[in-house]
N, C-alpha and C positions, 0 to 999 in steps of 0.2 A: 240771322241771329234772333230776330223778333219772334219767329215761330218756335225756336228753341226755348225762349223765355216764356212763351205761352204754355208750352208743355211743362216747363219747370214749375210755374205757378200752379197749374192744375194738379201736378203731382204733389206739390207741397200741401195744397188744400185737401186733397184726398187722404194724404197721410195723417193730417191733423184730425180729420173727421173719423178716421179709424181708431186713433189713439185716445181721443177726447173722452169716451165713456169710462175709461179706466183711470182718469185723473181727477184730483180734487180741485177746488176753486183756486187755490194759490198756484198749483201746478198749471192749470189752464191759463191763468194770466201770464205766467212766465212763458208758456208755449206761444201765446199770442204775440208777446213782445218779440220773441225770437223770429216768428214768421214775418212780422212787420219789417224787422231789420233785414231778413233775407230777401224779402220782396223789394225793399228799397235799394239793396245792393245786389240785385239779381245778376247783372252782367259780370260784376267782380267775382261773385261766387262761382258762376259758370266758368269764367276764364281760369280761375285758380284751380277748379276741379279738373277741367280739361288738361291744364298744365301739369297737375300732379299725376294724373293718370298717364299722360304721355311720358313724363320723366320716369315714372315707375316702370312702364313698359320698356323703355330704352335701357334702364338699369338692368332689368331682368334679361333682356335679349343680348346685350353686349357683355354680360358677365360681371362678376364682382372682383375683377383683378384690381388690386390696389398697388400703388407704387410704394416701394420700400422706403422707410425713413432713412435719414443719413446714417444713423447708428446701425440700422439693419443692413445698409449697403456695405459697411465695413465688416460686419459679421458674416455676410454672405461669402466674402472672399476667404475668410478664415475657416470655413466649414471643411471638414475632412470628408473626402469622398471615399466611400467604402466600396471596394470591388466585390462584385457578386461572384461567388465561386461557381464553377460550372456544375450543373446538376449531375449527380452520379447515377448511372443507370444500374438498376438492381436486377440481378439475374433471378427470375422467379424459382428456378430449379434449385439454385444454391441457397436462396432464402428459405425455401421449403425444407431442404435438408437440415439447415441450421435450426429451424423451428422444431422439426421432429427430434433432433438430437437434444436440444435444450429441454423439450418436454419430457423425454425419456430420462434425462439426467435428474430433473426435478422429481419425477416419479420415484426413481430408485434411491436418490440421495435424501429426499425430504419426506415424502408421503408414505412410501412402502414401510419404513421402520415405524411410523406412527400407526399404520393399520395393524402391523404385527403386534405392537405394544398394546393396542386397544383390545385385540383378540385375546392376548394373554391375560390382561386385566379382567376382562369379562369372564373368561374361563375360570380364573382363580376365584373370583367372587362367587361363581356358581358352585364350584367344588366345595368351597369353605362355607357357603351359605351366609357369608357376611357381606353386607353391603356397607362399606365405610362411607360416611358422609364426607363429600369433598369440602375443602376449605373455601372454595369459590366455584361459581357456576362454570368458569372456563376449565376447571379440572374435572367436572362431572362427565360421566360417560355419554350422556345425551348431547352435551355441547361438542364433545370430541367427535361423535358420530356425524353430527350436522356439519361441523367444520371440515372433516375429511370428505364428506359427500360433496359439499360445495366446491372445495379446492380441486377435487378430481374432475368435477364437471367443467370447471374453468379451464383446466388443462385440455380436456376433450374439445372445448370450443376453440382453443388456439389452433388445433389441427384442422379446423374447418377451412382455414384460408390457404391451406397447402395446395399447390398446383396439381392438376390431375395427372401430370406425367409421373408423379411419385405415388401413384395409387397403392402399390403393394407395400411400400414402406409406411405409408400413412395407415393403411389397414392393419398392419402388424402393431403399430403403436396404439391404435384405437382399441384393439383386442386386449392389449396389456392393461390399458386404463380401465376398460370395462370389467376385466377380471377383478381388479382391486375395488371397483365400485360394487360388484356383486358380493365381495367379501364384507364390505361395510354394511350393505343391505341385509346380508345373512345375519349379522350381529343384531341388527334391529329386529329381524323376524324372530330370532331365537328368544330375545328378551320379551317381545310381545307375547309369544306363546307361553313363556314361563309366567308372565303376569296373569294370563288367562287361567293357567293351571292352579295358581295359588289363590 
């Protein structure tokens, strides 16, 4: 133990010599008082440090399981156990067929009428030469084109996850979506060309 005390005192002195250039007079006096106390009680400090490190190590190694309190013991027996439902196996082919069907349904029920309406609105604006100002941005032709383009691309992305066994069905659905995307792009090109002409 005496050799450990010697190392402890040397380490303490070395630490004080490293820190002392950064302290003022009052702080140096306080540091000296602390060092004197530590040196006088060197064995106590070492024993308590070793004890604290040992207890901390044991605490970490043995885990932090704590005993439940009396009130928690009563509550533990009252907890309702929830049964886990067995996992349902998903058939990738059936899932792919459903994805293709819902994508086609969305295309023809929601987006195809919007594309046709947009084409009609742009054609009537071009024939009449009138461009009515929309009441809001969402009613504008530009917004409607961007919205349809984004929505159709999202539908196209849904088809990416379809299993390879349904290649022909997926390919047909992709072609239908691409046709509507081309129609929206054609509206944009026609308007761009008309803007350049005028």
